[in-house]
N, C-alpha and C positions, 0 to 999 in steps of 0.2 A: 393730679390737677393738669388741665387741658394748656396747649401754647396759648389760648385767646384767656384763659382765666389767669394764666399768669401775668401776661402783659398787662391787664385789667388791674391785677393787684401792685403789681410795679407802678402803673401810671397813678392808681389812689395814692400809693405812699409818696409819689413825688409830688403831689398837689397838697399835702398836709402842710401845716402851719410849724416852722423849725424853729427853735430857740438854739442861738449859739452860745456857749460860755466859754470865755476866753480867759486865762489866768496870765497875768504877768506881774513880775515879782520886778520892782523898781529900784533902782540903785540910789543909794543914800544922797539927799540933797538933788534929786532930780524930779523929786514928785510934783512940784508946780509946774514943769516944764511938761511933763507926762499927762497931767490932767488938762492942760490946756490945747495939746496935741489931741486926747483923746475926745474932748470936747468939739473941736475941729471935726473929727472923724464921725462922730454922731451927727452933727450939722449936715455932712455930705451924704451920709446913710440916709438921712430922713428924704433927702430930695429922690432917692432911688425908687421905682416903682415896688410893690411890695413890701417895704419896710414896715413896722408894726411897732416899734418902739425900743427902747434900750434903758439898762439900768446900771450904774457904776456902785459896786459894794469898795469901799475903802479898807483900807489894812484894818484889822482888828485890833492891833496894839504896834507899838512903836519898834517891835522885835520881829514882827512879820509883814515884810515890805509888800507882801502880795495884794493885789488888785484883781477882782474879779468882775468882767464888764459881761452882761447879758442881754443879745439883743435878739430879736425876731424877725422873720420874714415871712411872706405868706406861702410861698412853696420853695421847692428845691430851684426852680428856675431862677425866679428872682435873686434868690440867695447866691447863684453861682454868678449871675451878671455883678452884682455889687463886689464878689469877692475876687473877680477878675477884672475889676475896673481899675484905671489909669489913677482916677481921685484916689481910693482906697490906699494902692500901691506907693502912691508918693508919700502919703503921710505912714504908712506901715513902716517904711524904711526909717523915718526919723524916730519913731517910737521904739522901734527895735534895738537901737542905738543908745536907748536909754536905761537897758532892763540888765538884769544880772544874768539871766537865761532866757534862751527864745521863748516866745510866747507857747503856751498849752492851750489846744482849741478840742471843743468837744461838742456835737452836732445831736440835740436830743428831739424827741417830736412825742405828741399824745401828752397823756396824762404824765407821763414821766415828769415833765415841765413843773409840774406843782411841786415835786418832791425834791428840793434841793437846800440844802443849807450853807448860810454863807460860812467860808472858810473851809468848805469841802473840795477839795481838788485833786484829782478831777472830779465830775459829778458820777458819782456809782449808784444808780437807782436800786430801792430795794426791790425784792421780789413782786412779780407782777401782781401775787393774792393780797400781798400786804398792802400794796396801792389802792386796789380795789375795794378792798375794807374799810379802809380808813376814809376813802373818798366818798363811799357809802353813809359813812357816819356823819359825813359832813352834809352831804347831798340831801339825805332824809329830813333832818329838821329846817333846812334851808327850804325845803319845799313846801315843808308843812307851815310853817310860819309865812310864806307867801299867801298861802290860801286861807290861813286863820285871820291875816289883816286883811285881805283884800279878795276873800272868795265871793263875797256877794257882789261888788264890782265887777269882778272878773266873768261870772254868772252870765252875765248880759251881754258881754262881747262875745263875736262869733270865735267858733272853735280855733280856727286857724290864726288869728289875731291872738286869740288868747293863749295858746302855747308858745307863739312868738317871744309875746312878751314875758311869759314865767321863765323861758328858758333863756332870755335874755339876762333878766335881773339875777335868775339862779348863777349862770355861768360869773358874771362880774364877782357876785359874791364869793363864788368859789375861790377865783383866780386873786381876787386881792384880800380878801378878808377872811374867809375860811381856812382855807388850806395852807396859806403861810403860818398859820397859829397851829393847825392839826399835826402841821409837820414838824413844829417845834413841841408841841406836847407830846407826840408819839414818838420823838426821835430816839429813843431809849430800845423802842421796838423795832422801828423802821431802819435803823443804823447802828447796830450793835456793835459791829468791827469800827465805826468812827468814835464810837464812845471809848472803846479800849484803847485804839491809837492816839487819843487826847490825852491820855494818861500821862 
């Protein structure tokens, strides 16, 4: 690979949407203060360019004080701007004072972000071939359904607009409907180590 190709690849990777998974184990009795500070953190992040949303997963049981916060930024540059900001640093210091141990953080990109299980920390993606196969098992019926339901209507639309609409609908279905379910249904195969460790 030439220097130009290497530089181009690095640039492309830096421009991919990034998902950050932060795991925080909160001291007993500090949950309310922690959630208030986390909400403020999300509000501040939402004002930064490139912010794409966040989700908080609360502890699965009283015996496990771990919170998982998942948030997304458009690319590496906008994520770095947020993580190096004074707005974040101010609240982060207060949040860390409420924790049993320092926060754990992992950054992922691409389809890896579809394959996460609440309570699994850190996020350990399955092998790429497994992710590809499960993604295809979700993608094929999704695309087929779109054309069965709207094929006649789509046929009347110009090709570029047609593919724009179809891919937009399918990506929303994959991200918010299909892949969360497929990950749960195939967890025994995608995360065999997770299953053994949970016993």
